[in-house]
Steps between C-alpha positions, in 0.01 A plus 500: 500500500694202631689294249498125538824340389493125460835328476568322173460122499801283579358215294278558197493453127693755297207727420370515856853564624546793258157642589578468870833677478365775276208569733734489802717770346199710397375486859848588629500828306153579633619433857800730454254780417244427768432758769690784333376846415491633145807711577691198634408291195635777275823545699798453269804293584781746430591749229508471209273194522124554487439150639225477762259234623217658302729509198563127540126434508454702182795327334367155584159592357678580174705179510193282570311674219784465253582134555155355551264719301720638222728202441326179615146614419599707194297806601585819313482735797733775621680499829321680782744788555729505198412564138844393379548181707741654746449288810711746701228768473289307751775522763455876531202514735557850643161614368339156481159417637512215751154365418564510126831316539366223723182463293704464181734248662216288640318514167807379312555218751141383449546509121826307536338234717213461254732474201727248674206287618350493150824383339507131413848454637821676592620416150268759342722721289470860389712749314657796677508755217714751688783249546413292194503175692266214564422433865303242695255560782747307719775753423264792566399363840863436595594848382218653706616316812851633437371852437298506822778343707749760378266791561389363835864531603481868404172524693674356810750786502240764417270387782784480750601855408144622557417353840763242590277203414699198387420137430146535372 
């Protein structure tokens, strides 16, 4: 599968700009994983870290699910891989199934896009029960861009360590 990555707009309204950057970063993570074997996707960075590209995909599925479905949409659903809301569990992909991880991630992205598109504005607010704070959709989208950008930096190093690929 070839991932298409469209650069974010240089001029757009706020919502389209946030959507563009979020989708750009989602596609960047997919590109970092493209063309690798299951073993390469599971390859860990360095002890004691369990961080791997497949672990990042699993982690981002959890993050998408938590922010968009659980918080913004108010769905009472568990995380995919953790019963006690430990987002670090997803990082450990030593025994993870590639198809399951990517299917879960893509599913959560589609839910997130649907929830964001249905929202009247970026000023929609929701309550994050775990942190006992009120958040806006705007804050969630900005946080997601930050989360992907940070983890895409990790993905850069992981991919380079696997096959020398840089600059994707």
